C-alpha positions as CSV (number, residue, x, y, z in Angstrom):
1,X,0.2,0.0,0.1
2,X,1.4,3.2,-1.3
3,X,1.3,6.5,0.9
4,X,-0.6,8.8,-0.8
5,X,1.9,12.1,-2.6
6,X,1.1,15.4,-0.3
7,X,2.4,18.5,-2.2
8,X,5.1,20.6,-0.8
9,X,4.5,23.7,0.9
10,X,7.9,24.4,0.0
11,X,7.7,24.6,-4.1
12,X,8.9,27.1,-5.6
13,X,6.6,29.8,-6.8
14,X,5.8,30.0,-10.9
15,X,7.7,32.3,-12.4
16,X,6.5,36.0,-13.2
17,X,6.6,36.0,-17.3
18,X,6.1,39.3,-19.0
19,X,2.8,39.9,-20.7
20,X,4.0,39.7,-25.2
21,X,1.2,41.6,-24.7
22,X,2.7,44.9,-23.0
23,X,6.5,44.1,-24.3
24,X,4.1,44.9,-28.0
25,X,2.5,47.8,-25.9
26,X,6.1,49.1,-25.1
27,X,7.6,48.7,-29.0
28,X,4.4,50.8,-30.0
29,X,4.8,53.4,-27.9
30,X,8.7,54.3,-28.8
31,X,7.5,53.9,-32.7
32,X,5.2,56.0,-31.9
33,X,6.6,58.3,-30.5
34,X,9.5,58.4,-32.8
35,X,7.8,58.8,-35.5
36,X,5.7,62.0,-34.3
37,X,8.9,63.3,-33.5
38,X,10.1,62.8,-37.1
39,X,6.6,64.1,-38.3
40,X,7.0,67.2,-36.1
41,X,10.7,67.8,-38.2
42,X,9.5,67.1,-41.5
43,X,6.1,69.6,-41.3
44,X,9.0,72.2,-40.2
45,X,11.0,71.7,-42.8
46,X,11.1,72.9,-45.8
47,X,8.5,70.8,-48.3
48,X,5.3,73.4,-47.9
49,X,7.6,76.3,-48.5
50,X,8.9,74.1,-51.8
51,X,5.2,73.4,-52.6
52,X,4.2,77.1,-52.5
53,X,6.6,77.9,-54.8
54,X,9.6,79.3,-53.1
55,X,12.1,77.3,-54.4
56,X,12.7,73.6,-54.4
57,X,13.8,71.4,-57.9
58,X,11.5,68.5,-58.4
59,X,14.3,66.0,-56.3
60,X,14.1,68.2,-53.6
61,X,10.8,67.9,-53.4
62,X,10.8,64.1,-53.6
63,X,13.5,64.2,-51.0
64,X,11.2,66.2,-48.7
65,X,7.9,64.6,-50.2
66,X,9.9,61.1,-49.0
67,X,10.4,63.0,-45.7
68,X,7.2,62.8,-44.7
69,X,5.5,59.2,-46.2
70,X,8.4,57.9,-44.0
71,X,7.4,59.4,-40.8
72,X,3.9,58.6,-41.9
73,X,5.2,55.0,-41.7
74,X,6.9,54.8,-38.8
75,X,3.5,56.0,-37.3
76,X,1.4,53.6,-38.7
77,X,4.2,51.3,-37.5
78,X,3.5,51.5,-34.5
79,X,-0.2,51.6,-34.5
80,X,-0.1,48.1,-36.1
81,X,2.6,46.9,-33.1
82,X,-0.2,47.6,-30.6
83,X,-1.9,45.0,-29.3
84,X,-5.9,46.3,-30.5
85,X,-8.1,45.0,-33.4
86,X,-7.8,46.0,-36.8
87,X,-10.0,48.3,-37.2
88,X,-8.7,50.6,-34.3
89,X,-5.7,50.8,-36.3
90,X,-6.8,51.7,-39.7
91,X,-8.4,54.3,-37.9
92,X,-5.5,55.8,-36.0
93,X,-3.8,55.8,-39.5
94,X,-6.2,57.5,-41.0
95,X,-6.4,60.5,-38.1
96,X,-2.3,61.0,-38.7
97,X,-2.5,60.7,-42.5
98,X,-5.4,63.5,-42.6
99,X,-4.0,65.4,-40.2
100,X,-0.1,65.3,-41.5
101,X,-2.4,66.7,-45.3
102,X,-4.7,69.2,-43.6
103,X,-1.5,70.9,-41.7
104,X,0.5,71.1,-45.1
105,X,-2.2,72.2,-47.0
106,X,-2.8,74.8,-44.5
107,X,1.0,75.7,-44.4
108,X,1.1,76.0,-48.3
109,X,-2.2,78.0,-48.8
110,X,-1.3,80.2,-46.5
111,X,1.8,80.2,-47.7
112,X,0.9,80.9,-51.5
113,X,-2.1,83.0,-50.6
114,X,-2.0,84.6,-47.1
115,X,-5.4,82.5,-46.8
116,X,-6.1,81.7,-42.9
117,X,-3.4,84.1,-41.5
118,X,-2.2,84.0,-38.3
119,X,-5.2,81.7,-36.8
120,X,-4.4,79.4,-39.9
121,X,-0.7,79.4,-38.8
122,X,-1.5,78.9,-34.8
123,X,-3.6,76.2,-35.4
124,X,-3.7,74.0,-38.8
125,X,-1.2,75.4,-39.7
126,X,1.0,74.3,-36.6
127,X,3.1,71.6,-36.6
128,X,3.7,70.6,-33.3
129,X,0.1,71.5,-32.3
130,X,-1.5,69.3,-35.3
131,X,0.6,66.3,-34.8
132,X,0.4,65.8,-30.3
133,X,-3.6,66.0,-31.0
134,X,-3.5,63.5,-34.5
135,X,-1.2,61.2,-33.0
136,X,-2.1,61.6,-30.0
137,X,-5.6,61.2,-30.9
138,X,-4.6,57.8,-32.7
139,X,-3.0,56.1,-29.6
140,X,-6.1,56.7,-27.5
141,X,-7.8,54.5,-30.2
142,X,-5.3,51.9,-30.9
143,X,-4.5,52.1,-26.7
144,X,-8.7,52.2,-26.0
145,X,-8.6,54.8,-23.7
146,X,-11.0,55.8,-21.0
147,X,-10.4,59.1,-19.8
148,X,-6.8,59.3,-21.3
149,X,-8.4,61.6,-23.9
150,X,-8.9,63.7,-21.8
151,X,-5.2,64.0,-21.9
152,X,-5.7,65.5,-25.7
153,X,-6.3,69.1,-23.7
154,X,-2.5,69.0,-23.0
155,X,-1.6,69.2,-27.2
156,X,-3.7,73.2,-26.8
157,X,-1.1,74.8,-25.0
158,X,0.6,74.5,-28.0
159,X,-1.1,76.8,-29.8
160,X,-0.1,80.0,-28.8
161,X,3.6,78.9,-28.4
162,X,4.8,80.0,-31.8
163,X,2.7,83.2,-31.5
164,X,4.4,84.5,-28.0
165,X,8.4,83.3,-29.4
166,X,7.2,86.0,-32.6
167,X,6.1,88.6,-29.9
168,X,9.1,88.5,-27.9
169,X,11.2,88.6,-30.6
170,X,13.4,84.9,-29.2
171,X,15.3,83.8,-31.9
172,X,14.6,80.4,-33.8
173,X,17.6,78.4,-32.8
174,X,16.0,78.9,-28.9
175,X,12.5,78.8,-29.8
176,X,12.9,75.8,-31.8
177,X,14.5,73.3,-29.4
178,X,11.4,74.6,-26.4
179,X,9.1,74.0,-28.6
180,X,10.6,70.4,-29.5
181,X,10.6,69.9,-25.7
182,X,7.0,70.8,-24.9
183,X,6.0,68.6,-27.6
184,X,8.3,65.8,-26.1
185,X,6.1,66.8,-22.0
186,X,3.0,67.3,-23.9
187,X,3.4,63.6,-26.2
188,X,5.1,61.7,-23.1
189,X,1.6,62.4,-20.8
190,X,-0.8,61.2,-24.2
191,X,1.7,58.0,-24.1
192,X,0.9,57.3,-20.2
193,X,-2.8,58.4,-20.1
194,X,-3.2,55.9,-23.2
195,X,-3.9,53.0,-21.3
196,X,-6.4,50.2,-22.3
197,X,-10.4,50.6,-20.5
198,X,-10.9,48.7,-17.7
């Protein structure tokens, strides 16, 4: 007759393994943040002036346009790394692509005809604001955020920044790094706020 085996209370606990979904979410966040930064740099560059007729041969336009497309692809790749449904990824991607087109068209229109003036320059033509708003919204869509949407309000802080720099005569070499730093702070806040609804 054999004795019934009793499990030892001193057995090693099951090792905790990091969730693959969590790793994908982190990789997605890094790609989206990096892509957003490249997208800002692309929209702040010479693409709009070149399209508005202020110089830029065909090969220059191709190069500048390629930079914009590359930035969009990095952001979209970040969305597709996120552990979520394909429709959410497509919606998020569409938001960013449409936002980039609206920003570029606003910049070109203002440069070529003056249409929109200061209001356009501070809102739809403001690359830092528009990228923070649209990439942030896309991130919140793929993360199924609930209260995280309130973090998008921080993007509106970026609207008056270019105007404040201009009226105070701040040099471009100073205003640009400060603007990018503010963009990074707002973007980080939105990334952190993009936790899935529970």
